[in-house]
C-alpha positions as a Python dict, from the first residue, in 0.01 Angstrom:
ca = {
    (1, 'M'): (0, 0, 0),
    (2, 'G'): (-187, 79, 317),
    (3, 'A'): (-410, -182, 481),
    (4, 'A'): (-341, -454, 222),
    (5, 'A'): (34, -459, 280),
    (6, 'K'): (187, -771, 431),
    (7, 'P'): (363, -752, 764),
    (8, 'I'): (724, -642, 739),
    (9, 'R'): (840, -942, 942),
    (10, 'T'): (722, -1141, 1238),
    (11, 'I'): (860, -990, 1554),
    (12, 'E'): (757, -960, 1915),
    (13, 'R'): (566, -669, 2053),
    (14, 'P'): (791, -382, 2162),
    (15, 'Q'): (868, -302, 2517),
    (16, 'H'): (837, 62, 2606),
    (17, 'P'): (1138, 231, 2762),
    (18, 'R'): (1133, 242, 3137),
    (19, 'P'): (1373, 354, 3405),
    (20, 'P'): (1641, 106, 3518),
    (21, 'R'): (1503, -137, 3771),
    (22, 'R'): (1664, -148, 4110),
    (23, 'I'): (1822, -475, 4210),
    (24, 'R'): (1575, -655, 4430),
    (25, 'A'): (1697, -647, 4788),
    (26, 'R'): (1728, -988, 4948),
    (27, 'K'): (1600, -1059, 5295),
    (28, 'L'): (1856, -1014, 5568),
    (29, 'L'): (1837, -1383, 5662),
    (30, 'D'): (1767, -1539, 5325),
    (31, 'P'): (1780, -1916, 5391),
    (32, 'Q'): (2038, -1997, 5125),
    (33, 'I'): (2260, -1701, 5214),
    (34, 'A'): (2230, -1778, 5586),
    (35, 'R'): (2336, -2140, 5530),
    (36, 'D'): (2638, -2035, 5325),
    (37, 'A'): (2734, -1774, 5584),
    (38, 'L'): (2703, -2028, 5866),
    (39, 'K'): (2940, -2267, 5689),
    (40, 'Q'): (3185, -1985, 5618),
    (41, 'S'): (3178, -1871, 5983),
    (42, 'F'): (3334, -2204, 6085),
    (43, 'V'): (3589, -2186, 5803),
    (44, 'M'): (3691, -1841, 5927),
    (45, 'L'): (3800, -1992, 6259),
    (46, 'R'): (4130, -2071, 6089),
    (47, 'P'): (4403, -1861, 6255),
    (48, 'D'): (4539, -1735, 5922),
    (49, 'I'): (4196, -1587, 5845),
    (50, 'Q'): (4103, -1475, 6197),
    (51, 'W'): (4432, -1287, 6230),
    (52, 'S'): (4292, -1009, 6010),
    (53, 'N'): (4068, -911, 6305),
    (54, 'P'): (4303, -875, 6607),
    (55, 'V'): (4025, -836, 6863),
    (56, 'M'): (3844, -1154, 6766),
    (57, 'F'): (4176, -1335, 6728),
    (58, 'V'): (4247, -1269, 7095),
    (59, 'V'): (3897, -1397, 7186),
    (60, 'E'): (3958, -1712, 6982),
    (61, 'I'): (4289, -1777, 7159),
    (62, 'G'): (4107, -1736, 7492),
    (63, 'A'): (3839, -1983, 7382),
    (64, 'V'): (4105, -2240, 7288),
    (65, 'L'): (4284, -2197, 7624),
    (66, 'T'): (3952, -2241, 7806),
    (67, 'L'): (3884, -2557, 7606),
    (68, 'L'): (4222, -2698, 7714),
    (69, 'V'): (4136, -2620, 8078),
    (70, 'V'): (3802, -2800, 8036),
    (71, 'I'): (3977, -3108, 7898),
    (72, 'Q'): (4230, -3100, 8182),
    (73, 'A'): (3951, -3073, 8439),
    (74, 'L'): (3772, -3372, 8287),
    (75, 'V'): (4076, -3600, 8307),
    (76, 'S'): (4214, -3465, 8636),
    (77, 'T'): (4120, -3596, 8980),
    (78, 'S'): (4190, -3271, 9164),
    (79, 'V'): (3898, -3074, 9299),
    (80, 'S'): (3834, -2730, 9150),
    (81, 'Q'): (3696, -2422, 9324),
    (82, 'V'): (3421, -2398, 9062),
    (83, 'P'): (3214, -2673, 8894),
    (84, 'I'): (3310, -2802, 8551),
    (85, 'T'): (2982, -2670, 8411),
    (86, 'Y'): (3114, -2318, 8473),
    (87, 'F'): (3411, -2380, 8245),
    (88, 'V'): (3192, -2543, 7977),
    (89, 'A'): (2942, -2257, 7978),
    (90, 'L'): (3222, -1999, 7964),
    (91, 'D'): (3393, -2173, 7672),
    (92, 'F'): (3059, -2205, 7491),
    (93, 'W'): (2999, -1829, 7509),
    (94, 'L'): (3353, -1750, 7399),
    (95, 'F'): (3326, -1965, 7087),
    (96, 'L'): (2975, -1832, 7024),
    (97, 'T'): (3113, -1476, 7031),
    (98, 'V'): (3376, -1558, 6769),
    (99, 'L'): (3124, -1744, 6552),
    (100, 'F'): (2880, -1454, 6573),
    (101, 'A'): (3148, -1212, 6452),
    (102, 'N'): (3243, -1448, 6170),
    (103, 'F'): (2877, -1498, 6078),
    (104, 'A'): (2814, -1123, 6056),
    (105, 'T'): (3111, -1078, 5823),
    (106, 'A'): (3029, -1389, 5617),
    (107, 'L'): (2664, -1283, 5586),
    (108, 'A'): (2759, -943, 5446),
    (109, 'E'): (3004, -1104, 5203),
    (110, 'A'): (2750, -1369, 5098),
    (111, 'R'): (2492, -1101, 5013),
    (112, 'G'): (2747, -929, 4793),
    (113, 'K'): (2841, -1258, 4626),
    (114, 'A'): (2478, -1333, 4552),
    (115, 'Q'): (2454, -1005, 4361),
    (116, 'A'): (2747, -1116, 4143),
    (117, 'D'): (2582, -1436, 4018),
    (118, 'S'): (2462, -1280, 3694),
    (119, 'L'): (2808, -1141, 3620),
    (120, 'R'): (2965, -1480, 3688),
    (121, 'R'): (2722, -1654, 3453),
    (122, 'T'): (2807, -1406, 3180),
    (123, 'R'): (3177, -1483, 3225),
    (124, 'S'): (3144, -1863, 3228),
    (125, 'E'): (2872, -1917, 2967),
    (126, 'T'): (2990, -1684, 2691),
    (127, 'P'): (3084, -1885, 2379),
    (128, 'A'): (3388, -1782, 2177),
    (129, 'Y'): (3478, -1864, 1816),
    (130, 'R'): (3856, -1902, 1811),
    (131, 'L'): (4055, -1884, 1489),
    (132, 'K'): (4308, -2162, 1439),
    (133, 'A'): (4567, -2216, 1168),
    (134, 'G'): (4420, -2198, 819),
    (135, 'D'): (4136, -1974, 942),
    (136, 'V'): (3956, -2274, 1093),
    (137, 'V'): (3699, -2164, 1353),
    (138, 'E'): (3637, -2367, 1669),
    (139, 'E'): (3382, -2295, 1940),
    (140, 'V'): (3518, -2275, 2296),
    (141, 'L'): (3417, -2115, 2625),
    (142, 'S'): (3546, -1770, 2714),
    (143, 'T'): (3729, -1918, 3014),
    (144, 'D'): (3944, -2126, 2775),
    (145, 'L'): (4086, -1823, 2596),
    (146, 'R'): (4447, -1714, 2651),
    (147, 'P'): (4638, -1398, 2554),
    (148, 'G'): (4724, -1409, 2186),
    (149, 'D'): (4418, -1609, 2079),
    (150, 'R'): (4216, -1465, 1791),
    (151, 'V'): (3837, -1478, 1806),
    (152, 'V'): (3569, -1384, 1553),
    (153, 'I'): (3268, -1185, 1674),
    (154, 'T'): (2970, -1107, 1450),
    (155, 'A'): (2656, -900, 1499),
    (156, 'G'): (2452, -1008, 1801),
    (157, 'Q'): (2735, -1193, 1975),
    (158, 'V'): (2893, -1106, 2311),
    (159, 'I'): (3264, -1027, 2317),
    (160, 'P'): (3410, -1315, 2525),
    (161, 'S'): (3711, -1137, 2681),
    (162, 'D'): (3914, -816, 2683),
    (163, 'G'): (4123, -762, 2371),
    (164, 'E'): (4222, -551, 2070),
    (165, 'V'): (4047, -538, 1735),
    (166, 'I'): (4295, -650, 1469),
    (167, 'E'): (4056, -680, 1176),
    (168, 'G'): (3729, -515, 1077),
    (169, 'I'): (3507, -243, 1220),
    (170, 'A'): (3185, -278, 1419),
    (171, 'S'): (2936, -97, 1639),
    (172, 'V'): (2957, -219, 1999),
    (173, 'D'): (2695, -179, 2271),
    (174, 'E'): (2889, -103, 2591),
    (175, 'S'): (2590, 12, 2795),
    (176, 'A'): (2620, -288, 3031),
    (177, 'I'): (2970, -173, 3131),
    (178, 'T'): (2982, 204, 3086),
    (179, 'G'): (2615, 303, 3092),
    (180, 'E'): (2657, 484, 2758),
    (181, 'S'): (2332, 450, 2560),
    (182, 'A'): (2473, 506, 2211),
    (183, 'P'): (2679, 230, 2044),
    (184, 'V'): (3048, 303, 1997),
    (185, 'I'): (3268, 226, 1698),
    (186, 'R'): (3555, -13, 1748),
    (187, 'E'): (3802, -64, 1462),
    (188, 'A'): (4146, -202, 1394),
    (189, 'G'): (4456, 13, 1376),
    (190, 'G'): (4351, 310, 1588),
    (191, 'D'): (4305, 434, 1940),
    (192, 'R'): (3953, 288, 1943),
    (193, 'S'): (4057, -72, 1901),
    (194, 'G'): (4017, -188, 2261),
    (195, 'V'): (3711, -396, 2348),
    (196, 'T'): (3581, -522, 2681),
    (197, 'G'): (3450, -868, 2760),
    (198, 'G'): (3076, -875, 2826),
    (199, 'T'): (2987, -608, 2568),
    (200, 'R'): (2786, -690, 2255),
    (201, 'V'): (2860, -638, 1886),
    (202, 'I'): (2547, -502, 1717),
    (203, 'S'): (2666, -473, 1358),
    (204, 'D'): (2931, -605, 1119),
    (205, 'R'): (3217, -845, 1200),
    (206, 'I'): (3548, -806, 1383),
    (207, 'V'): (3845, -1021, 1474),
    (208, 'V'): (3976, -962, 1827),
    (209, 'K'): (4313, -1059, 1972),
    (210, 'I'): (4274, -1156, 2339),
    (211, 'T'): (4497, -960, 2580),
    (212, 'A'): (4374, -1068, 2926),
    (213, 'L'): (4428, -1388, 3120),
    (214, 'P'): (4125, -1570, 3264),
    (215, 'G'): (4037, -1413, 3596),
    (216, 'Q'): (4198, -1078, 3509),
    (217, 'T'): (3942, -929, 3272),
    (218, 'F'): (3733, -622, 3346),
    (219, 'L'): (3434, -845, 3422),
    (220, 'D'): (3639, -1054, 3665),
    (221, 'R'): (3752, -739, 3846),
    (222, 'M'): (3391, -627, 3877),
    (223, 'I'): (3295, -964, 4026),
    (224, 'A'): (3586, -945, 4272),
    (225, 'L'): (3479, -598, 4382),
    (226, 'V'): (3117, -702, 4429),
    (227, 'E'): (3213, -1014, 4625),
    (228, 'G'): (3447, -816, 4849),
    (229, 'A'): (3745, -1035, 4760),
    (230, 'V'): (3969, -732, 4710),
    (231, 'R'): (3779, -492, 4934),
    (232, 'Q'): (3984, -192, 5036),
    (233, 'K'): (3943, -65, 5389),
    (234, 'S'): (3842, 295, 5433),
    (235, 'P'): (4069, 537, 5624),
    (236, 'N'): (3824, 548, 5914),
    (237, 'E'): (3812, 168, 5926),
    (238, 'I'): (4191, 146, 5928),
    (239, 'A'): (4216, 408, 6203),
    (240, 'L'): (3950, 233, 6412),
    (241, 'T'): (4126, -101, 6367),
    (242, 'L'): (4449, 51, 6501),
    (243, 'V'): (4264, 200, 6799),
    (244, 'L'): (4095, -131, 6880),
    (245, 'S'): (4424, -317, 6848),
    (246, 'G'): (4590, -67, 7081),
    (247, 'L'): (4314, -103, 7342),
    (248, 'T'): (4334, -482, 7318),
    (249, 'L'): (4710, -475, 7372),
    (250, 'A'): (4671, -241, 7671),
    (251, 'F'): (4418, -465, 7842),
    (252, 'L'): (4635, -770, 7770),
    (253, 'I'): (4918, -600, 7954),
    (254, 'V'): (4681, -539, 8245),
    (255, 'V'): (4519, -885, 8266),
    (256, 'V'): (4811, -1120, 8192),
    (257, 'P'): (5021, -1020, 8501),
    (258, 'I'): (4725, -1103, 8728),
    (259, 'W'): (4798, -1476, 8701),
    (260, 'P'): (5160, -1471, 8835),
    (261, 'M'): (5064, -1215, 9099),
    (262, 'A'): (4775, -1434, 9220),
    (263, 'W'): (4995, -1746, 9213),
    (264, 'N'): (5262, -1578, 9429),
    (265, 'A'): (4991, -1462, 9669),
    (266, 'E'): (4863, -1819, 9699),
    (267, 'Q'): (5214, -1950, 9773),
    (268, 'Y'): (5265, -1682, 10038),
    (269, 'M'): (4934, -1766, 10211),
    (270, 'M'): (5015, -2138, 10205),
    (271, 'G'): (5348, -2071, 10381),
    (272, 'Y'): (5191, -1822, 10622),
    (273, 'L'): (4912, -2059, 10725),
    (274, 'G'): (5140, -2365, 10721),
    (275, 'I'): (4917, -2573, 10497),
    (276, 'T'): (5018, -2811, 10219),
    (277, 'E'): (4693, -2826, 10022),
    (278, 'P'): (4717, -2576, 9736),
    (279, 'L'): (4489, -2274, 9744),
    (280, 'K'): (4283, -2200, 9435),
    (281, 'S'): (4170, -1846, 9372),
    (282, 'L'): (4000, -1692, 9069),
    (283, 'G'): (4326, -1507, 9002),
    (284, 'T'): (4490, -1831, 8886),
    (285, 'D'): (4178, -1950, 8706),
    (286, 'V'): (4265, -1904, 8336),
    (287, 'P'): (3906, -1918, 8203),
    (288, 'T'): (3798, -1645, 8445),
    (289, 'L'): (4091, -1424, 8339),
    (290, 'V'): (3997, -1483, 7975),
    (291, 'A'): (3637, -1383, 8049),
    (292, 'L'): (3764, -1067, 8221),
    (293, 'L'): (3979, -981, 7920),
    (294, 'V'): (3691, -1033, 7677),
    (295, 'C'): (3473, -801, 7886),
    (296, 'L'): (3742, -530, 7888),
    (297, 'I'): (3844, -527, 7521),
    (298, 'P'): (3609, -371, 7258),
    (299, 'T'): (3472, -708, 7146),
    (300, 'T'): (3143, -585, 6996),
    (301, 'I'): (3297, -317, 6776),
    (302, 'G'): (3575, -552, 6670),
    (303, 'A'): (3322, -821, 6581),
    (304, 'L'): (3112, -600, 6353),
    (305, 'L'): (3379, -372, 6208),
    (306, 'A'): (3446, -576, 5893),
    (307, 'A'): (3075, -634, 5832),
    (308, 'I'): (2998, -262, 5834),
    (309, 'G'): (3205, -181, 5525),
    (310, 'I'): (3085, -483, 5329),
    (311, 'A'): (2721, -412, 5416),
    (312, 'G'): (2763, -55, 5293),
    (313, 'M'): (2896, -174, 4958),
    (314, 'D'): (2608, -421, 4930),
    (315, 'R'): (2355, -145, 5007),
    (316, 'A'): (2500, 66, 4727),
    (317, 'L'): (2482, -228, 4488),
    (318, 'Q'): (2107, -255, 4549),
    (319, 'A'): (2083, 90, 4389),
    (320, 'N'): (2285, -33, 4087),
    (321, 'I'): (2599, 141, 4215),
    (322, 'I'): (2927, -52, 4241),
    (323, 'A'): (3135, 83, 4529),
    (324, 'K'): (3500, -13, 4482),
    (325, 'S'): (3601, 45, 4842),
    (326, 'G'): (3477, 134, 5188),
    (327, 'K'): (3617, 482, 5133),
    (328, 'A'): (3377, 530, 4842),
    (329, 'V'): (3084, 435, 5066),
    (330, 'E'): (3194, 684, 5333),
    (331, 'T'): (3235, 956, 5070),
    (332, 'A'): (2889, 881, 4930),
    (333, 'G'): (2743, 959, 5271),
    (334, 'D'): (2860, 1321, 5237),
    (335, 'I'): (2724, 1372, 4882),
    (336, 'D'): (2427, 1607, 4842),
    (337, 'I'): (2424, 1663, 4463),
    (338, 'V'): (2534, 1434, 4180),
    (339, 'L'): (2618, 1577, 3837),
    (340, 'L'): (2594, 1331, 3545),
    (341, 'D'): (2765, 1403, 3215),
    (342, 'K'): (2510, 1218, 2999),
    (343, 'T'): (2155, 1091, 3023),
    (344, 'G'): (2264, 743, 2912),
    (345, 'T'): (2402, 686, 3263),
    (346, 'I'): (2054, 686, 3417),
    (347, 'T'): (1828, 577, 3130),
    (348, 'V'): (1742, 240, 2980),
    (349, 'G'): (2051, 232, 2758),
    (350, 'N'): (1904, 201, 2406),
    (351, 'R'): (1698, 457, 2217),
    (352, 'H'): (1350, 343, 2106),
    (353, 'A'): (1106, 467, 1845),
    (354, 'T'): (773, 523, 2020),
    (355, 'D'): (547, 692, 1762),
    (356, 'F'): (517, 812, 1400),
    (357, 'T'): (410, 1170, 1327),
    (358, 'P'): (306, 1209, 961),
    (359, 'V'): (319, 1537, 769),
    (360, 'G'): (144, 1638, 448),
    (361, 'D'): (-82, 1381, 284),
    (362, 'Y'): (79, 1075, 445),
    (363, 'S'): (-119, 873, 698),
    (364, 'Q'): (37, 739, 1014),
    (365, 'L'): (2, 380, 891),
    (366, 'K'): (170, 453, 556),
    (367, 'L'): (452, 639, 730),
    (368, 'A'): (499, 347, 968),
    (369, 'L'): (516, 96, 681),
    (370, 'L'): (764, 302, 483),
    (371, 'A'): (983, 363, 788),
    (372, 'G'): (970, -5, 875),
    (373, 'L'): (1067, -112, 524),
    (374, 'A'): (1357, 133, 524),
    (375, 'S'): (1482, -5, 859),
    (376, 'T'): (1436, -377, 791),
    (377, 'A'): (1808, -431, 725),
    (378, 'D'): (1919, -193, 1000),
    (379, 'E'): (2069, -401, 1283),
    (380, 'T'): (2122, -108, 1520),
    (381, 'P'): (1897, -75, 1827),
    (382, 'E'): (1732, 229, 1670),
    (383, 'G'): (1654, 44, 1345),
    (384, 'K'): (1510, -256, 1528),
    (385, 'S'): (1292, -30, 1743),
    (386, 'I'): (1151, 137, 1428),
    (387, 'V'): (1055, -205, 1288),
    (388, 'R'): (885, -296, 1616),
    (389, 'A'): (699, 35, 1623),
    (390, 'A'): (587, -18, 1260),
    (391, 'R'): (460, -365, 1346),
    (392, 'R'): (269, -224, 1642),
    (393, 'S'): (109, 47, 1426),
    (394, 'E'): (-2, -219, 1174),
    (395, 'L'): (-159, -434, 1446),
    (396, 'E'): (-343, -133, 1590),
    (397, 'S'): (-482, -42, 1246),
    (398, 'E'): (-613, -398, 1199),
    (399, 'I'): (-796, -378, 1528),
}
């Protein structure tokens, strides 16, 4: 039964266990990400979006006012104290400041969205086998499922959406979601009936009743967190935003009264000197006052504040860690020691057979063949790894 035995079955060579691979970090200015961020930076000029950053919202209002002054100067015949190129250059730098702030935020968000592509593909491409009246099965996409639908999942298939097992019992590999290496049992009629979309059934057959709407599954929430769509601000970020808003309001109170004061001074000097031609000072020059305000308020910090939290979450994701909020990133900065409750959190996820150790009169090849035959019908990750190891032992003996 040794060297003359036929191969158990044709399978691929096994892959040895190895530590989880880190997500490959993208370049800071990846061309595709930079193009998407540049487009989004113009979209973010909308007031309803820009309002979330009070400092840059004030700068944007100043840029719009300066643009109106430029248009008025182009169509007016009156002579200005400064050339029109001064107004154009000033307005250019104001809009460039707002666009730079938007680009920094959009770039950080785009990097996080790029990391969620694989999760999005899993959500949209997962087939589902829905049960209709008369136990007729139809194949649909997971995005077409609604609460109350019944789907059939057999060994090797991915569970299309969150739901409850209403029929059958099966072993489910949840390592992609929980990091737990060992399969878990999910069965109908107990407290272990809940299943999560994106996990894989590795044995038997179950019928699942869908409980989540499209866009509200666990996988969708993970994608939203990664993309920053529901990003929660950290306490420090909230406090800093309030401080920056307060400083901006204070400098507005200081700068805005300069215009009426300068205008009254001009009227007084015209009456004192007895002239009719209006005087033009920089105090009544709106673009110059806007430039003064932008220099006084904390524009740089306000421009990069939102990008800091998103960039921190993206940096954690590169280490295969999903940070649910900016507060989690700040807390992680103070961590010195991490205690893990199980090795499955940091290992490959599935146990593998790596070698056969015979005892007594059995040879390693005979032990491998017997173990492989005994595990041929075993659909668990452990059983499949034994078959692969047996096949490898047979190939090595032939060589």
